[in-house]
N, C-alpha and C positions, 0 to 999 in steps of 0.2 A: 515793713508793715503793709505794703500795698497789696500783697496777696493774701493777707489774713482777714478774718472777719472784722478785725478792728478797723479796717479801711471802710467798712459800711457805716461806722459810727459818726456822729456829728464831729465836724472839724475841731471843735473845742475839746472834745473827749480824746480825739486822736493826739492832739497837742499835749494834753495832760498825761496820757499814757507814755508818749515819747519822753517827756520831761522826767517821768518816774522810771524810765528804762524798762517799761513793760512793753516790749516790742513784739512778743510772740504770745498768742493765746495758748492756754492749756487746752488739752483735748476736750474737757467738759465745756469750756468757753467756746471752742470751735464748733461744737455740736449744738449748744443751747442758744447762742446769740442770734443766729439767723431766724429760727422759728419764733423767738420772742419778738424780734423786730417786725415779724409778719403778723403779730397779734395772735399767735397760736399758743395753746396751753402746753406747758413743758413740765415734766417730772424729771428732775436732775438728781442722779445719785452718783456720788463720787467720794473717795476717801477725804478725810480732813486735809486741808492745805492744797487742794487742787483747783481752787478758784471758783467755787460754786457761787459765793456771794457776788463776786464781780460779774460772773456770767448772768446773774439776774439783774444786778444794779446798772451795769453799763447800758444795756438796751433800754431800760426804763428811763435812765437819765437822758439818753438820746431822744426818746419820744417826747419827754417833757421839754427839752430844749427846742425841738422842732415845733412843738405846739406853741411854746412861748413866742417864737419868731413869727408865727402866723397871726398872732394877736396884734391888733392895732394899739397905738398908744392910749386910745380912749378905752379899750377893753381892759378890764382888770380881772386878773385871775384871783378868784375868791375861794377860800376853803383849802382843804388838803388836796393836792394833786396826786401825791404818792403816799400810800400807807404801806409800811413794811412791818408785818407782824412776825415777830421772832422771839423765841425764848432768849432774853438778853445774854444769858450765859453762853448761848451758841454763837453770838456775835462777839467774839473776843475783843479785848481792849484795842488791839492793834487795828483790827478791821473797823471797829467803831470810830477810832481816831481818823483812819484813812477816809471813811465815808464822810465825816465832817469836813475834812480837808478838801476832798473832791467837791463837795457841795459849795464850799466857800470859793474855790477856784472857778467853778462853773456858774456861780450866781444862783445856786439852789439853796434856799433856806431850810435847814434841817433841825429838828428837835426830837428829843426822846421823852416818852411819857410812860411811866410805870408806877408801881406802888410807892416808891420813894421820892417821886417828883414833888418838889416843894409847892406850897399853896400859891406863892407868888409866880412861879413858873407856869403852873396850871392856868392861872388867871391870864397870864401873858399869852399863852397858846390859844385860849378861847377868844381873846380880843383880837389878836393878830396871828392867825394860824400860819405855821410854816408851810413851805411848799411840800415838804416830806416829813411825815411823822413816823418815827420808829417806836413801836409799842409792843407789848406782850399780849398774848391771847386773852389773859384775864383782864387787863386794863382796856383792851379794845372794846369789850362789851360794855364797859362803864361809859364809854364815850357816847353811847346812844341815850343815856339818861339825861345828860345836861342839854338844855334847850339850845344854848349857843353853840356848843360843840357839835350837836347833831346837825345843825344848819351847815357846818363846815364839811360834813362828810360827803 
């Protein structure tokens, strides 16, 4: 892994990838991760199954973890730090499950918000926003309406 772009990621992410036997990045990951880490805009096109979601999520998780490390104990991260807008059908069940698993292992609280989200879950998200919110384009615009949710954006 030392010669791949994965070596540029936070040590916790490198450990996670090693544990999951993801030792070598795909070509889309190799090309997309460096510019994302440098805060550049990226348009990534690749066939299904070539790691586009990981190419986007891994450097974003890296940036979040490094940001979190710079905060002092008295500093509290409030609101959503990561918003992932996707048609949920595009984020298949396996990738969604893996995203939640990664979040749990990395200490990143993740929640999903869409039209079928229960009232109790919506209330929970507005009182205690997750670090990362996965939502749809349609639901994202609704977040601007609620006073409490708008504050978390």
